[in-house]
FIMILUM-850193 format. One record per residue (C-alpha): x, y, z. Coordinates in Angstrom, 3 decimals. Each point is the difference from the previous one (the first is absolute). Layout:
N
[[X,Y,Z]] ...
***
This chain:
164
[[119.587,99.280,87.234]] [[-1.158,-2.988,-1.295]] [[-0.109,-1.688,3.079]] [[-2.159,3.345,1.576]] [[-2.129,0.632,-3.096]] [[-0.405,-3.451,-1.972]] [[-1.384,-2.428,3.384]] [[-3.100,1.982,0.187]] [[-0.836,-1.416,-3.775]] [[1.674,-3.385,0.141]] [[-2.581,-1.816,1.865]] [[-2.943,1.678,-2.272]] [[2.228,-1.756,-3.075]] [[0.419,-3.298,1.681]] [[-3.565,-0.387,0.809]] [[-1.416,0.847,-3.524]] [[2.981,-1.575,-2.323]] [[1.267,-2.575,2.404]] [[3.796,-1.034,0.621]] [[2.810,1.594,-1.868]] [[2.801,-1.917,-2.248]] [[2.201,2.998,-0.102]] [[0.586,3.718,0.503]] [[1.935,2.735,-1.560]] [[0.672,3.622,0.968]] [[1.733,2.995,-1.137]] [[0.235,3.526,1.436]] [[2.258,2.378,1.864]] [[0.351,3.228,1.903]] [[-1.622,2.634,-2.515]] [[-1.048,2.581,2.188]] [[0.505,-0.367,3.907]] [[3.816,1.327,0.976]] [[-0.455,-2.128,3.213]] [[-0.556,-3.183,-2.467]] [[2.999,0.782,-2.020]] [[1.928,0.250,3.001]] [[-0.741,-3.030,1.421]] [[0.162,-1.918,-3.284]] [[-4.016,-0.799,0.033]] [[-2.636,0.048,-2.727]] [[-2.860,2.775,0.357]] [[-1.676,-1.538,-3.217]] [[0.152,-3.250,-1.425]] [[-2.189,-2.198,-2.389]] [[-0.632,-3.520,1.243]] [[-1.124,-2.810,-2.450]] [[-1.558,-3.159,1.739]] [[-0.565,-3.226,-1.955]] [[-2.367,-1.830,1.577]] [[-0.483,-4.118,-0.556]] [[-3.520,0.528,-1.397]] [[1.640,1.995,-2.813]] [[-0.894,3.103,0.796]] [[2.303,2.925,-0.033]] [[-0.317,3.137,2.542]] [[1.859,3.078,0.151]] [[0.609,2.265,2.926]] [[0.995,3.713,-0.110]] [[1.649,0.562,3.354]] [[0.681,3.463,0.937]] [[1.096,2.497,3.081]] [[-0.433,3.140,-2.119]] [[-3.341,-0.188,-1.862]] [[-1.420,2.220,2.531]] [[-3.585,-1.263,-0.664]] [[0.081,-3.427,0.875]] [[0.014,-2.970,-2.433]] [[-2.726,-2.398,0.939]] [[-2.063,-0.318,-3.501]] [[-0.153,-3.249,-0.942]] [[-0.927,-1.305,-3.734]] [[-0.502,-3.544,-1.440]] [[0.312,-0.632,-4.021]] [[-1.372,-3.145,-1.025]] [[-1.164,-2.159,-3.160]] [[-3.647,1.657,0.856]] [[0.863,3.168,0.989]] [[0.972,2.179,2.726]] [[-0.540,1.513,3.138]] [[1.524,2.977,2.370]] [[-0.735,0.178,3.681]] [[0.988,3.247,2.128]] [[1.089,-1.970,3.236]] [[0.059,3.176,2.041]] [[-2.184,2.846,-1.105]] [[-3.863,-1.508,-0.707]] [[1.110,-3.347,-0.860]] [[-2.047,1.032,-3.285]] [[0.694,-2.284,-2.973]] [[0.323,0.065,-3.802]] [[-0.989,-2.756,-2.057]] [[0.398,-0.587,-3.363]] [[-1.376,-3.591,-1.520]] [[0.587,-1.187,-3.821]] [[-3.726,-0.615,-1.678]] [[1.284,-3.564,-0.798]] [[0.471,-0.399,3.545]] [[-3.484,0.704,0.972]] [[0.439,3.948,0.733]] [[-0.869,3.307,-1.714]] [[3.510,0.674,-1.548]] [[-0.521,3.063,1.873]] [[1.488,1.659,3.615]] [[-2.145,-0.636,2.854]] [[0.430,1.041,3.573]] [[-1.353,-2.222,2.547]] [[-0.142,1.656,3.473]] [[1.915,-2.093,2.571]] [[2.324,-2.994,-0.743]] [[0.457,-1.028,3.901]] [[-0.119,1.355,3.199]] [[3.646,1.253,-0.138]] [[1.864,2.778,1.139]] [[0.582,1.718,3.208]] [[-3.504,0.220,0.679]] [[-0.418,-3.733,-0.124]] [[3.391,-0.390,1.792]] [[-1.361,1.755,2.800]] [[-3.413,-1.742,0.049]] [[1.364,-3.495,0.154]] [[2.192,1.245,2.843]] [[-3.188,1.404,1.932]] [[-1.948,-3.308,-0.906]] [[2.660,-1.876,1.457]] [[-0.099,1.927,3.085]] [[-3.385,-0.604,0.341]] [[0.258,-3.628,-0.621]] [[-1.660,-0.596,-3.032]] [[1.126,-2.826,-2.157]] [[2.680,0.142,-2.747]] [[-1.596,-0.889,-3.367]] [[2.359,-3.019,-1.075]] [[0.771,1.684,-3.478]] [[1.204,2.811,1.843]] [[2.220,-1.460,2.347]] [[3.912,0.247,-0.802]] [[2.413,-2.380,2.091]] [[3.360,-0.289,0.817]] [[0.715,-1.556,-3.366]] [[-1.419,2.394,-2.096]] [[2.229,3.008,1.986]] [[3.083,-2.440,-0.600]] [[-0.451,-0.375,-3.570]] [[-0.396,3.920,-0.787]] [[3.250,0.392,2.183]] [[1.543,-2.428,-2.218]] [[-1.212,1.614,-3.004]] [[1.255,3.545,0.836]] [[3.622,-1.472,1.227]] [[0.284,-1.656,-3.576]] [[-0.757,3.227,-1.497]] [[2.436,1.786,2.256]] [[2.644,-2.856,-0.831]] [[-0.871,0.349,-3.966]] [[0.653,3.640,0.233]] [[3.217,-0.253,1.862]] [[1.246,-2.847,-2.362]] [[-1.031,1.690,-3.023]] [[-1.535,-3.587,-1.012]] [[-3.068,-2.377,0.019]] [[-0.590,-1.658,3.205]] [[-1.829,-3.228,-0.062]] [[-2.452,-0.557,2.940]] 
***
């Protein structure tokens, strides 16, 4: 389940927060009989400690039914929440001492992402439009994302922290 679901966010985590120091995961087969029969988790929490000092947590699931595509970041100056599937609308709270209003604000679009953006990117490549350098991923980004989810899967199976 971790390999199936977390891989969709692993590259985003690495892009935003940088390389990983260690990973820990805990979960189990709580709902799906097939997961129970095969000894596979159907829900898990994955904690990633980045070398930048950021700690990220991912809830990965086969059973939520609604998808789990919200992204929240909490920092010293405030917080931001982004819905990565529906409208990509965000909510941001910037503390007054950090130059904000001290209230929730709702900027429209944070970035072109999601299914519509992916489809447009595909069509643009077919039509020969150039790729924006900051939007281009390479084989190394894919390898690093896979390395992260394999470490998370190993942490879940072994029940211990896995250093990356």
